[in-house]
C-alpha positions in Angstrom: 83.8 91.4 100.3 84.6 94.9 102.0 88.1 96.1 101.7 89.9 95.8 105.1 91.1 99.1 106.6 95.0 99.4 106.7 96.6 102.0 108.8 99.3 103.8 107.4 101.0 106.0 110.2 102.6 109.3 108.8 105.3 111.3 110.6 107.0 114.3 109.5 109.6 113.1 107.0 107.8 110.1 106.0 107.6 110.1 102.2 106.6 106.6 100.9 103.1 106.5 102.3 101.4 107.4 99.0 103.3 104.4 97.4 102.4 102.2 100.2 98.8 103.2 100.0 98.8 102.4 96.3 100.0 98.9 96.8 97.4 98.3 99.4 94.6 99.6 97.3 95.8 97.4 94.2 95.6 94.3 96.6 92.1 95.0 97.7 92.7 96.9 100.9 91.5 100.3 102.1 94.6 102.3 103.0 94.2 105.2 105.5 97.2 107.6 106.0 96.9 108.9 109.6 99.4 111.4 111.3 100.9 110.0 114.4 99.5 113.0 116.2 95.8 112.0 115.4 96.8 108.6 116.8 98.2 110.1 120.0 95.1 112.5 120.4 92.8 109.4 120.1 90.8 110.9 117.2 91.8 107.8 115.3 92.6 104.5 117.0 95.1 101.7 116.0 92.4 99.0 117.1 89.9 100.5 114.4 92.1 98.8 111.7 92.6 95.5 110.4 96.3 95.9 109.7 99.3 98.3 110.2 101.8 99.4 107.5 104.7 101.4 108.7 106.0 103.2 105.3 109.6 104.2 104.3 111.0 107.7 104.4 112.9 109.7 107.1 110.6 109.9 110.0 111.5 113.2 111.9 114.6 113.6 109.7 116.2 110.5 111.3 117.4 113.0 113.9 118.0 110.2 116.6 119.1 107.8 114.1 117.1 106.0 111.6 113.6 105.5 112.9 114.8 106.3 116.4 112.4 108.9 117.4 109.1 107.2 116.0 110.3 104.0 117.7 110.4 105.9 120.9 106.8 107.1 120.3 105.7 103.6 119.7 106.9 102.4 122.9 105.8 105.4 124.8 102.3 106.1 123.4 101.0 103.0 121.6 102.6 99.9 123.5 99.3 98.7 124.7 97.6 99.2 121.4 100.3 97.5 119.6 100.4 94.7 122.0 96.7 94.1 121.6 97.1 94.1 117.5 99.8 91.4 117.9 97.9 89.4 120.3 94.9 89.6 117.9 97.1 88.6 114.9 96.6 91.8 113.0 99.3 91.8 110.4 102.0 94.5 110.9 104.4 95.3 108.1 107.4 97.8 108.3 109.1 98.8 105.0 112.6 100.5 105.2 112.2 103.3 107.7 109.2 101.5 109.0 111.5 98.5 109.4 114.1 100.4 111.3 111.3 101.7 113.5 110.0 97.9 114.3 113.5 97.0 115.1 114.6 99.9 117.1 111.3 99.7 119.2 112.0 96.1 120.0 109.1 94.8 118.1 111.4 92.9 115.6 112.7 90.3 116.1 111.3 90.5 119.8 110.1 89.5 122.1 109.1 93.1 123.0 110.4 94.3 126.1 113.5 92.0 126.1 117.1 93.3 125.7 117.6 94.2 122.0 120.4 92.0 120.2 119.5 93.2 116.6 119.9 96.7 115.2 120.2 98.4 111.9 123.2 100.4 111.2 125.3 102.1 108.7 125.9 100.4 105.2 129.1 98.5 105.3 130.2 100.5 102.2 129.8 103.8 104.3 127.4 105.5 101.9 123.8 105.8 100.8 122.6 103.0 98.4 119.8 103.7 96.0 119.4 101.0 93.2 117.5 97.7 92.6 118.0 94.4 94.2 116.7 90.9 94.2 115.2 89.3 97.3 113.3 86.1 98.2 110.6 85.6 100.6 112.1 83.0 102.9 110.1 79.6 102.5 110.9 78.8 106.1 109.8 82.0 107.6 107.3 81.4 110.5 105.1 84.2 109.8 101.8 82.6 108.9 100.5 85.5 106.7 103.8 85.8 104.8 103.5 82.2 104.1 101.2 82.8 101.2 104.2 84.5 99.3 106.7 82.0 100.5 109.5 81.3 97.8 108.5 84.2 95.8 111.2 86.5 94.4 110.9 90.2 94.1 112.9 92.7 92.2 112.6 96.1 93.9 114.7 99.1 94.7 116.5 100.1 97.9 117.2 103.6 99.2 119.0 103.7 102.4 122.1 104.6 104.3 121.4 102.7 107.6 120.1 99.3 106.4 122.6 96.8 107.8 121.3 94.3 110.0 123.8 93.7 112.8 123.7 91.4 115.7 125.2 91.2 119.2 127.0 88.1 118.4 126.9 84.7 116.6 124.3 83.1 118.8 121.8 85.9 117.9 122.2 84.9 114.1 121.8 81.1 115.0 118.5 82.0 116.9 117.1 83.9 114.2 117.9 81.4 111.6 116.9 78.4 113.7 113.6 80.2 114.7 112.5 80.9 111.3 112.6 84.7 111.9 114.4 85.5 108.6 111.6 86.8 106.3 113.5 87.9 103.4 117.0 87.4 102.0 119.2 89.2 99.4 119.9 86.9 96.3 122.3 87.1 93.5 121.3 90.1 91.5 119.4 90.0 88.4 115.8 90.0 87.1 115.7 86.1 86.7 112.5 84.0 87.2 112.4 82.1 90.8 113.0 78.7 89.1 116.6 79.8 88.0 117.7 81.0 91.2 119.3 78.5 93.3 118.0 78.2 96.7 121.5 78.7 98.3 122.3 81.8 96.0 124.2 84.3 98.1 123.9 88.1 97.8 127.4 89.3 98.4 127.9 92.8 97.6 126.6 94.6 95.4 123.4 92.2 95.6 123.6 92.6 99.3 123.7 96.3 99.2 124.5 96.9 103.0 126.3 93.9 104.3 123.7 92.7 106.5 124.6 89.4 108.4 123.5 86.3 106.5 122.3 88.4 103.4 119.2 89.1 105.6 116.8 91.7 104.0 113.8 91.4 106.5 112.8 89.6 109.7 109.6 88.5 111.4 108.7 88.1 115.1 108.2 85.0 117.1 104.5 85.3 116.7 104.7 85.8 113.0 102.5 88.7 113.1 105.1 91.4 112.7 107.3 91.5 109.5 109.7 94.1 108.2 112.1 94.6 105.4 114.7 97.3 104.0 114.0 97.1 100.3 110.9 99.0 98.7 108.4 96.3 97.3 105.7 99.1 97.1 107.8 100.6 94.3 107.4 97.6 92.0 104.0 96.5 92.2 103.1 97.5 88.6 105.2 96.4 85.6 105.7 100.2 84.2 107.4 100.9 87.6 110.6 98.7 86.7 113.4 100.6 84.8 114.3 97.7 82.5 114.3 93.9 82.2 111.4 91.4 81.7 108.0 91.7 83.4 107.5 90.0 86.7 108.9 89.6 90.0 106.8 92.5 91.4 106.1 93.0 94.9 102.2 92.4 94.6 102.4 88.9 96.2 103.6 90.4 99.4 100.8 93.0 99.5 98.3 90.4 98.3 99.3 88.2 101.4 99.3 91.1 103.8 95.9 92.5 102.8 94.4 88.8 102.6 95.7 88.3 106.2 93.7 91.5 107.3 90.3 90.2 106.1 
């Protein structure tokens, strides 16, 4: 079976595209790192790819806020192509800065074009956080492609200063929860197997590294096609990447599901 081509857009300041490409390749995909200027020029098209992965880093140095400028470019230059990709159910995944881009462009949690009621802002502790966390792929998430990894626990690092999910009011949180738009949730910290983590475990700080409402680590849109998260599962797809603790709880199931959905 041919490896599906996975688009990994690169902008100045993006620095996790290599790790994202490795994770895609290990899961059987064909990663293609492409500068946004090539996409804008039309020499490479979004539509020529089976899926899109927006990687982490500091696109354009976060000069307009984390992911702000790249989010503007998505809306200004690629709105039609992204709308077509979502309609065709081509999976879209955003990690860290890529998640910030998806939220600030309005793709997450959507619907695209509506007034934004969710954002990502400064960590509650008021500082950059760089360490390992535990998160779970929410079993009730409405994303069809992510469902293959439902309930999986991932141990991976975070590295961000603006990762706190904030909402306009409590009704937005209720809509997100009731609609199955929570894709990932921070859990009580520790490299434990899934079976030992209670389903109602809470990730109060420091396990919830940024103070996100409801311990939410990632979201999906109402179509289930677009998914994003703040932690970096691409940095733990091989056992040797972990600093300590028992083997397992890697991010591979997430990328396996992502690539499988692109086939």
